[in-house]
C-alpha positions in Angstrom: -154.4 -54.6 182.8 -154.7 -53.4 186.3 -157.1 -51.0 188.2 -155.9 -47.3 189.5 -158.2 -45.0 190.3 -158.4 -41.3 189.6 -160.3 -38.5 191.7 -162.7 -36.0 189.9 -160.6 -33.6 188.7 -158.4 -34.0 186.1 -154.5 -35.6 186.8 -151.9 -34.9 184.0 -151.2 -39.0 183.7 -153.6 -41.5 184.6 -154.4 -45.0 184.6 -157.0 -47.3 185.0 -158.8 -50.1 186.5 -157.8 -51.4 182.9 -154.4 -50.3 182.5 -152.8 -53.1 180.7 -149.1 -51.3 180.9 -146.6 -48.9 182.3 -147.9 -45.4 182.1 -150.2 -44.0 179.1 -150.4 -40.2 180.0 -154.0 -38.9 180.0 -155.6 -36.8 177.0 -157.9 -34.3 176.2 -160.5 -34.2 173.3 -160.2 -34.8 169.8 -157.8 -31.9 167.9 -154.6 -31.3 167.2 -151.5 -29.0 168.5 -151.9 -25.3 168.0 -149.8 -23.3 169.8 -147.8 -19.6 169.9 -146.2 -17.7 171.8 -148.5 -15.4 173.0 -150.4 -18.5 174.6 -152.2 -21.4 173.4 -155.5 -21.4 170.9 -158.0 -23.3 170.7 -161.4 -24.1 169.0 -165.1 -26.2 169.4 -164.7 -29.8 169.8 -167.0 -32.8 170.0 -166.1 -36.1 171.7 -165.2 -38.7 168.8 -167.2 -41.4 168.3 -167.4 -44.9 166.7 -164.8 -44.9 163.2 -163.0 -41.8 164.2 -159.9 -41.1 162.6 -157.3 -42.1 164.9 -154.3 -39.5 164.0 -157.1 -37.0 165.5 -157.4 -38.8 168.9 -153.4 -38.1 170.2 -150.7 -35.5 170.2 -147.6 -35.6 171.9 -146.0 -32.9 169.7 -143.6 -36.0 168.0 -140.3 -35.3 167.6 -137.0 -37.5 166.7 -134.5 -37.7 169.7 -131.7 -36.0 167.3 -134.1 -33.0 167.1 -133.6 -32.8 171.2 -131.3 -30.9 173.6 -129.4 -33.4 175.4 -129.9 -32.9 179.1 -132.6 -30.7 181.0 -135.1 -31.0 183.9 -138.7 -31.6 183.3 -141.3 -30.3 186.1 -144.6 -32.3 186.5 -147.4 -32.0 189.2 -148.8 -34.7 191.0 -152.4 -34.7 193.2 -150.9 -36.9 195.5 -147.7 -38.8 196.3 -148.0 -42.3 198.7 -147.7 -43.1 201.0 -147.9 -47.0 199.7 -145.5 -46.3 196.4 -146.0 -50.2 195.6 -148.5 -49.5 192.8 -149.7 -53.1 192.7 -151.6 -52.8 195.9 -155.0 -51.9 196.5 -153.7 -48.4 199.1 -150.9 -47.7 196.0 -153.0 -48.4 192.8 -153.6 -44.6 192.3 -152.8 -42.8 188.9 -150.3 -40.5 190.2 -148.3 -43.8 192.0 -148.3 -45.5 189.0 -146.6 -42.3 186.9 -144.2 -41.5 188.9 -142.9 -45.1 189.6 -143.0 -45.9 185.8 -139.8 -44.2 185.4 -138.1 -46.2 187.8 -140.0 -49.8 188.1 -139.5 -49.9 184.5 -139.6 -54.1 184.1 -142.0 -55.6 182.0 -142.6 -57.2 178.3 -145.2 -55.3 176.3 -145.1 -51.3 175.5 -148.4 -50.2 174.3 -148.7 -47.8 170.3 -151.3 -45.4 169.7 -153.9 -47.0 168.3 -153.4 -50.0 171.6 -151.6 -52.9 169.9 -148.6 -54.1 172.0 -145.2 -54.6 171.3 -142.6 -57.1 173.0 -140.1 -54.8 174.6 -136.1 -56.5 173.6 -135.3 -54.6 176.7 -136.7 -57.1 178.6 -137.6 -60.4 176.2 -136.1 -62.1 173.0 -139.2 -63.7 172.1 -142.9 -64.9 173.3 -143.8 -67.6 172.0 -147.9 -69.0 172.4 -148.4 -72.9 171.7 -150.0 -76.1 173.2 -148.9 -78.9 175.2 -152.1 -81.6 174.6 -155.1 -79.6 175.8 -152.9 -77.0 177.8 -152.0 -73.2 176.6 -148.3 -72.6 177.1 -146.1 -69.7 176.2 -142.3 -69.9 175.9 -140.6 -66.8 177.0 -136.8 -66.0 176.4 -136.0 -63.0 178.4 -132.8 -61.1 178.1 -129.8 -61.7 179.6 -128.5 -58.6 179.8 -131.8 -57.6 182.3 -130.8 -57.0 185.7 -132.7 -55.2 188.5 -130.8 -51.9 190.3 -129.2 -54.2 192.9 -128.1 -56.8 190.0 -130.5 -59.6 190.8 -131.6 -61.0 186.8 -134.7 -60.6 185.8 -135.1 -64.3 185.0 -137.3 -67.0 185.6 -137.5 -66.6 189.5 -138.8 -62.3 189.1 -141.6 -63.8 186.5 -142.1 -66.3 189.5 -142.0 -64.2 192.1 -145.0 -61.8 189.9 -147.1 -65.2 189.2 -147.4 -66.0 193.1 -148.1 -62.8 194.3 -150.7 -62.3 191.8 -152.3 -65.4 191.8 -155.0 -64.8 194.3 -157.3 -61.8 195.4 -158.4 -63.1 198.6 -154.7 -64.0 199.5 -151.8 -63.0 202.0 -151.0 -60.4 198.8 -152.9 -57.5 199.1 -153.1 -57.2 195.4 -155.7 -55.8 193.3 -157.1 -58.4 191.7 -155.8 -62.0 189.8 -156.1 -61.5 186.3 -154.4 -63.9 184.2 -152.2 -65.3 186.9 -155.0 -67.1 188.4 -155.0 -69.1 185.4 -151.5 -70.0 185.0 -150.5 -73.2 186.4 -146.7 -73.4 186.5 -143.7 -70.8 185.7 -140.4 -73.2 185.2 -137.0 -72.8 183.4 -136.4 -74.4 180.1 -132.8 -75.0 179.6 -131.1 -72.1 181.8 -133.0 -69.5 183.6 -133.4 -66.5 181.0 -135.8 -69.5 178.9 -138.9 -69.5 180.6 -142.3 -71.9 180.4 -145.3 -71.1 181.0 -148.3 -73.5 181.6 -151.7 -72.6 182.0 -154.5 -74.6 183.9 -156.7 -73.4 181.5 -156.8 -70.8 179.0 -156.8 -67.2 179.4 -157.4 -64.8 176.3 -155.4 -62.4 175.5 -152.4 -64.1 175.8 -150.2 -60.8 176.0 -151.7 -59.6 179.9 -149.1 -62.2 181.2 -145.9 -60.4 182.4 -147.3 -56.7 181.5 -144.7 -55.5 184.8 -142.3 -57.7 186.3 -141.5 -58.2 190.0 -137.9 -57.9 192.0 -138.3 -61.6 193.8 -137.9 -59.6 197.3 -141.2 -58.8 197.1 -142.3 -62.3 197.5 -142.0 -62.2 200.6 -146.0 -60.8 201.7 -145.0 -58.3 204.4 -142.2 -56.6 201.9 -145.4 -56.8 199.4 -147.8 -55.2 201.5 -146.3 -52.9 203.5 -142.5 -52.7 202.1 -143.3 -49.7 199.7 -144.9 -47.5 202.5 -142.8 -44.1 202.5 -139.9 -46.2 200.2 -139.6 -46.4 197.0 -137.1 -49.1 197.0 -135.3 -47.8 194.0 -132.6 -50.6 194.2 -135.3 -52.8 193.2 -136.2 -51.1 190.4 -134.5 -50.7 186.7 -135.3 -48.8 184.2 -134.0 -45.1 182.1 -134.3 -43.4 185.3 -133.3 -44.0 189.4 -134.2 -42.1 192.2 -131.3 -39.4 193.0 -129.7 -39.9 195.9 -132.1 -37.8 198.5 -134.5 -37.3 195.6 -137.7 -38.1 197.9 -138.0 -34.9 200.2 -141.6 -35.6 201.8 -141.3 -32.4 203.6 -141.3 -30.7 200.4 -143.4 -32.8 198.4 -140.8 -33.8 195.4 -139.5 -36.8 194.2 -136.4 -36.5 191.9 -135.4 -39.2 189.0 -132.2 -39.3 187.2 -130.4 -41.5 184.5 -130.1 -44.5 185.6 -126.2 -45.6 184.4 -127.4 -49.2 185.3 -129.8 -49.2 182.4 -128.6 -51.4 179.2 -131.4 -49.7 177.0 -131.8 -46.2 175.1 -130.7 -43.2 177.6 -133.0 -40.7 178.5 -132.8 -37.4 176.7 -133.8 -35.5 180.6 -130.9 -35.3 183.1 -133.8 -34.5 185.8 -137.6 -35.1 186.3 -139.1 -33.9 189.6 -142.7 -35.2 190.3 -144.2 -32.5 192.8 -147.7 -32.9 194.8 -149.8 -30.2 194.9 -153.6 -29.3 194.6 -155.6 -27.6 192.0 -155.0 -24.4 193.2 -151.2 -24.6 193.4 -150.8 -26.3 190.3 -152.6 -22.9 188.8 -150.0 -21.1 190.0 -147.4 -22.8 189.7 -148.4 -23.4 185.6 -148.5 -19.3 185.3 -145.5 -18.7 187.4 -143.0 -21.0 185.4 -142.7 -23.5 188.1 -143.5 -26.9 186.4 -143.5 -27.4 182.4 -146.8 -29.5 182.5 -150.3 -29.3 183.7 -153.8 -30.5 182.2 -156.8 -28.6 182.2 -160.1 -30.2 182.6 -162.2 -26.9 183.9 -162.8 -24.0 182.4 -161.0 -21.7 185.2 -157.8 -24.0 184.2 -158.2 -23.9 180.6 -158.4 -20.2 180.9 -155.7 -19.7 183.4 -153.5 -21.9 181.4 -154.3 -21.0 177.5 -153.1 -17.1 178.4 -149.9 -18.0 179.4 -147.6 -16.8 176.8 -145.2 -19.9 175.5 -147.4 -22.2 175.9 -148.5 -25.4 173.4 -151.8 -26.9 173.8 -152.1 -30.4 173.0 -155.7 -32.2 172.5 -156.5 -36.1 172.0 -159.2 -38.4 173.7 -158.9 -38.5 177.2 -159.2 -42.1 178.4 -161.2 -41.5 181.6 -164.4 -43.4 182.7 -165.9 -40.7 185.5 -169.0 -41.1 187.2 -170.2 -42.4 190.6 -168.6 -45.0 192.5 -170.7 -46.6 194.8 -168.8 -48.9 197.5 -170.7 -51.9 198.1 -168.3 -52.6 201.5 -170.0 -49.7 203.0 -173.4 -49.0 201.1 -174.1 -52.8 201.0 -178.2 -53.3 200.3 -178.1 -53.4 196.2 -181.6 -51.8 196.0 -179.6 -48.6 197.5 -177.0 -48.8 195.0 -179.5 -48.7 192.4 -181.6 -45.9 193.8 -178.7 -44.1 193.7 -177.9 -44.7 189.6 -181.8 -43.7 189.1 -181.5 -40.5 190.4 -178.1 -39.6 189.4 -178.8 -36.6 186.6 -176.0 -37.1 184.9 -176.5 -34.2 182.1 -177.0 -32.3 185.1 -173.3 -33.1 186.1 -172.0 -32.8 182.7 -173.3 -29.4 182.2 -171.7 -27.9 185.5 -168.3 -30.0 184.4 -167.9 -28.7 181.0 -169.1 -25.1 181.7 -167.4 -22.8 180.2 -164.6 -25.1 178.4 -164.8 -25.7 174.2 -166.1 -29.2 174.4 -169.3 -31.5 174.4 -170.5 -34.7 174.6 -172.8 -37.3 174.4 -173.7 -38.4 177.7 -171.1 -41.8 177.8 -172.5 -45.4 179.7 -169.7 -47.4 179.9 -167.0 -48.4 182.2 -164.7 -50.7 179.6 -165.1 -49.0 176.1 -164.2 -45.7 175.2 -167.1 -44.1 172.5 -165.1 -44.9 169.6 -164.5 -47.9 170.4 -165.9 -51.0 168.0 -167.2 -52.9 171.2 -168.4 -49.6 172.7 -172.0 -50.3 174.4 -174.1 -47.7 176.6 -174.4 -50.2 179.7 -176.0 -47.6 182.1 -179.3 -48.5 183.7 -182.1 -47.1 182.1 -185.3 -46.7 184.1 -189.4 -46.8 182.9 -191.3 -43.9 183.8 -189.7 -41.3 186.2 -186.7 -42.0 188.0 -188.6 -40.9 191.0 -191.0 -43.7 190.4 -188.3 -46.1 189.5 -186.4 -45.4 193.1 -190.0 -45.1 194.6 -190.2 -49.1 193.5 -186.7 -50.9 193.9 -186.8 -48.9 197.4 -190.3 -50.3 198.7 -190.0 -53.5 197.4 -186.8 -53.8 199.1 -188.6 -52.6 202.6 -187.8 -49.1 202.6 -190.7 -46.9 203.4 -190.6 -42.9 203.1 -189.8 -41.3 206.9 -190.3 -37.6 206.4 -187.8 -36.5 203.6 -186.1 -39.8 203.4 -186.5 -43.5 202.7 -185.8 -45.3 206.0 -185.5 -49.3 206.7 -186.1 -51.1 210.4 -185.3 -47.6 212.2 -181.9 -46.2 209.8 -182.7 -44.2 207.4 -180.7 -44.3 204.7 -177.6 -41.6 204.9 -174.3 -41.5 203.4 -171.5 -39.2 202.7 -169.8 -38.7 198.9 -166.4 -37.8 199.2 -164.6 -35.1 197.4 -160.8 -34.1 196.8 -159.3 -30.7 197.1 -161.2 -27.2 196.5 -162.1 -27.0 192.5 -165.1 -25.3 192.6 -166.6 -27.8 190.1 -166.2 -30.9 191.9 -167.9 -29.0 194.5 -170.8 -28.2 192.3 -171.0 -31.9 191.3 -171.3 -32.9 194.9 -174.1 -30.5 195.7 -176.3 -31.0 192.9 -175.7 -34.6 193.6 -176.8 -34.2 196.9 -179.6 -32.1 195.9 -180.8 -35.1 193.0 -180.6 -37.7 195.9 -182.7 -35.4 199.0 -185.6 -35.3 195.7 -184.8 -39.0 195.7 -185.5 -39.7 199.4 -182.2 -40.3 199.9 -179.9 -38.3 203.0 -176.7 -38.0 200.9 -173.6 -35.1 202.8 -170.7 -34.1 201.2 -167.3 -35.2 202.9 -164.5 -32.9 201.6 -161.1 -34.2 202.2 -157.7 -32.6 201.0 -156.1 -33.7 197.7 -153.3 -35.3 199.3 -155.9 -37.9 201.1 -157.0 -39.2 197.7 -154.6 -42.4 197.6 -155.3 -43.3 201.1 -158.6 -42.9 201.2 -160.0 -44.5 198.0 -156.9 -47.1 198.6 -158.4 -48.4 201.6 -161.9 -48.4 200.6 -162.7 -45.5 202.9 -165.3 -44.0 201.5 -169.3 -44.6 200.6 -169.8 -42.7 197.4 -167.2 -40.7 195.0 -166.8 -39.5 191.8 -163.4 -41.0 191.4 -162.8 -42.1 187.7 -160.7 -44.7 186.0 -158.3 -44.3 183.0 -159.0 -46.7 180.2 -155.8 -46.8 178.3 -156.5 -50.3 176.9 -158.5 -51.1 174.0 -159.1 -54.8 175.2 -161.5 -55.0 178.2 -161.0 -58.6 178.9 -159.2 -57.9 182.4 -161.1 -54.6 183.4 -164.5 -57.0 183.4 -162.9 -59.4 185.3 -161.3 -56.9 187.6 -164.5 -54.8 188.1 -167.1 -56.9 188.1 -165.7 -60.2 189.3 -166.7 -61.1 193.3 -163.5 -62.1 194.0 -162.4 -58.2 193.9 -164.7 -56.9 195.8 -164.1 -58.9 198.8 -167.0 -61.8 197.8 -169.9 -58.9 197.0 -171.0 -60.1 193.6 -173.2 -62.3 191.7 -172.5 -66.7 191.3 -173.6 -66.0 187.6 -172.0 -62.9 186.9 -168.8 -65.0 187.8 -169.5 -67.9 185.5 -170.2 -65.3 182.7 -167.1 -64.2 183.4 -165.0 -67.4 183.6 -167.0 -68.2 179.9 -165.8 -64.6 178.6 -161.9 -65.3 179.6 -162.2 -68.7 177.3 -163.3 -66.6 174.5 -160.2 -66.3 171.8 -161.5 -63.8 169.0 -160.9 -60.3 170.3 -164.3 -58.7 168.9 -166.4 -61.9 170.1 -165.0 -61.5 173.5 -165.0 -58.1 174.0 -168.8 -58.0 173.0 -169.4 -60.4 176.0 -167.6 -57.7 178.6 -170.1 -55.3 177.1 -173.2 -58.1 178.1 -171.7 -58.4 181.2 -170.8 -54.7 182.2 -175.1 -54.4 181.4 -175.5 -57.2 183.8 -173.4 -56.2 186.5 -174.7 -52.4 186.5 -178.1 -53.3 186.2 -178.2 -55.8 189.4 -175.6 -54.4 191.3 -175.1 -50.9 190.4 -171.8 -50.4 191.7 -170.0 -48.4 189.0 -171.5 -45.9 186.4 -170.1 -43.9 184.2 -171.2 -39.9 183.0 -168.8 -38.6 181.7 -165.4 -39.1 179.5 -163.7 -35.8 178.6 -162.5 -33.3 177.9 -159.2 -32.6 179.3 -156.3 -30.7 177.6 -152.5 -30.6 178.1 -150.6 -27.6 178.1 -147.3 -27.5 178.2 -144.0 -25.3 178.1 -143.3 -24.3 174.1 -140.6 -27.1 172.6 -141.3 -29.6 174.9 -141.4 -33.2 172.9 -142.5 -36.5 172.9 -145.2 -35.5 175.9 -149.1 -34.6 175.7 -151.7 -36.8 174.6 -150.9 -40.4 174.1 -154.3 -41.8 173.8 -153.2 -45.9 174.3 -149.7 -45.2 173.7 -147.0 -45.7 176.4 -144.7 -43.2 177.5 -141.6 -43.5 176.3 -139.4 -41.8 178.9 -135.8 -42.1 177.1 -137.7 -39.6 174.1 -139.2 -37.1 176.3 -137.3 -33.7 176.3 -136.9 -30.4 175.0 -136.3 -29.5 171.5 -133.0 -27.7 170.3 
């Protein structure tokens, strides 16, 4: 599970701070496919809770490959494109980057099914066997000797060592998102040959299938290459997978990336002959879908939903959107925890939800976890509850921290509380939410202004932490929250900002082998971190709807399932 952010407006393929593997495409609300030639049909849906039927939570218009046409083009929109195309750096760790790169940098040991269960990928490994040597946990991996990067470099012990070495320390020389499982690995060694690998842990870490969810080319062991080498460069030679970049396929002026079948790929051949990713903002995406310039578009607002629904020859895929959206307060800029708490106390989540869902056939109870979706057996509401009125709670937390009211706003040592909330693009829903938020904050005595950026700035601004506050959310595409808890809440992943007590709780949690016990411990950690430090707070999950042109198969609302790009195509 890695971390990647999405803006408040929905992006069709989303990963998150919790993505265990490759790309799980986004989703919408509960339902099944409904389509017809005159435009997609819909009905009122309600967000699912615990005990929901799994089959009601996804829809990809599943078809066997034998039922699909050979060839064809798929045209997909993305909200941002680069500039850093290394999804394992903080500046490249964005949903759209993950989506694009998943087609050409495919190496990793695991794939996810709809329910989140993992399966070993035979393209890369023949076996993955946990065990013990003395008191130490070990894993023995037999790699597939056929597996090679596009430049001919074998995917062997050296590639696994590079992955381990680059991901060991969040505060090391590599600009990584978080160390995750790799900080607990003591050694990665070859045994009888370079395809038989033993991984030894310095201390236990669970779940073990967090190991080698991605595998890096040995060239990335150079810190400069790792940190800077993918800026405006996708390096297909260091990738592998069913697709690769077409010659001249990265057109930065037209903001397109074109991938074609990779003749060096040893696995199942893809059905499609071409996938074109095009960067566009929300208004451009609406126009492009209506004008038959793209083949899929996600609708998270009433205007997009109504416009896409009216397009002839469309199919509406509904599922559960694995998204946790809310408030993201950057502790590197908003340094006082008392101010961050005041922002949380003043956040009117119901008012924001009313704006977000107005005009959509959808309803949900306000969710409260960054870690688990409401339909998860592990879900618990972690959003801070205040006694009495929010205004009184804000007054107390700020005055206890030494702030006093100076006119309309609180101040301390002559410095007024004054920050900006960043939004991206021109979507009126995002603007309305930002205006409501700033009004709520003013009523609470906090001076917050709106800072609007083009949608294409999303990756740079959030990747480089160039914001005070934003509505950006995270995609929750794995049901196990172990790694997410470490990434969200351990101080080593926030420039040391955090709590030694919470860090210790996380270290204890990682030793718990039982999945349920470990995930419930994650809930406890989230509640404590949110109450005491107030970085991230959930306010919404859905809805989102994926509209596609009629006949597109094996694509849509995937729930936890990893996209199999070889099977996406057009029905005969």
